[in-house]
C-alpha positions in Angstrom: -28.3 -136.8 -12.2 -28.0 -140.3 -10.9 -30.1 -143.2 -12.1 -32.6 -144.8 -9.8 -31.3 -147.8 -7.9 -33.5 -150.8 -7.2 -33.6 -152.0 -3.6 -30.3 -150.2 -2.8 -28.2 -153.1 -4.2 -26.4 -151.3 -7.0 -28.6 -152.5 -9.9 -29.4 -149.9 -12.5 -32.9 -150.9 -13.5 -34.3 -153.9 -11.7 -33.2 -157.3 -10.4 -32.6 -158.6 -13.9 -29.8 -156.1 -14.6 -26.2 -156.7 -14.0 -24.5 -154.8 -11.2 -23.0 -151.4 -12.1 -19.7 -152.2 -10.6 -18.0 -155.6 -10.9 -16.5 -155.4 -7.5 -20.0 -155.0 -6.1 -20.7 -158.6 -7.0 -17.8 -159.7 -4.8 -19.1 -157.6 -1.9 -22.6 -158.9 -2.3 -21.3 -162.4 -2.3 -19.2 -161.8 0.8 -22.2 -160.2 2.6 -24.5 -163.2 1.7 -21.8 -165.7 2.8 -21.3 -163.9 6.1 -25.0 -163.6 6.8 -25.4 -167.3 6.0 -22.5 -168.2 8.4 -24.0 -166.0 11.2 -27.5 -167.5 10.7 -26.0 -171.0 10.8 -24.0 -170.3 14.0 -27.1 -168.8 15.6 -29.1 -171.9 14.7 -26.4 -174.3 16.0 -26.3 -172.4 19.3 -30.1 -172.7 19.5 -30.0 -176.4 18.8 -27.3 -176.9 21.5 -29.4 -175.0 24.0 -32.5 -177.0 23.2 -30.6 -180.3 23.5 -29.6 -179.3 27.1 -33.2 -179.7 28.2 -34.7 -183.0 29.2 -37.3 -184.9 27.1 -40.2 -183.8 29.3 -39.5 -180.1 28.7 -39.0 -180.7 25.0 -42.3 -182.5 24.9 -44.0 -179.6 26.6 -42.5 -177.3 24.0 -43.9 -179.6 21.3 -40.7 -181.0 19.8 -38.5 -184.0 20.5 -34.8 -184.8 20.3 -35.1 -186.5 17.0 -36.5 -183.4 15.4 -33.6 -181.4 16.7 -31.0 -183.9 15.5 -32.6 -184.2 12.1 -32.9 -180.5 11.5 -29.3 -179.9 12.8 -27.9 -182.4 10.3 -29.8 -181.0 7.3 -28.6 -178.0 5.2 -31.4 -175.5 4.6 -31.6 -172.4 2.5 -34.0 -171.1 5.1 -33.9 -170.9 8.8 -34.2 -174.4 10.5 -35.7 -172.7 13.6 -38.7 -171.8 11.5 -39.1 -175.5 10.6 -39.0 -176.4 14.3 -41.7 -173.8 15.0 -43.8 -175.3 12.2 -43.4 -178.8 13.6 -44.4 -177.5 17.0 -47.5 -175.7 15.8 -48.5 -178.8 13.8 -48.1 -181.1 16.8 -50.0 -178.8 19.1 -52.9 -178.7 16.6 -52.8 -182.5 16.2 -51.6 -184.1 19.4 -50.7 -187.8 19.3 -50.8 -188.4 23.1 
């Protein structure tokens, strides 16, 4: 009989337990690193596409070039596109023009 596995990640009891297999740690790290790399690449492509638009279109969207450059230069643990969406919603609620 096998022991129950929490969240299908190889932990015997819950998130506080050590992995059952030491090599599983390596694979988990590799998966996290690859996911972070892919997410970063997708964000960079999105930033590049946004920067191709002129200032009028960006203003219609609710963001500006400075926002894009600032978020592009920062390192986030979360998705920077979500931060752009938050800025956009905030500006649409509180217009300055």
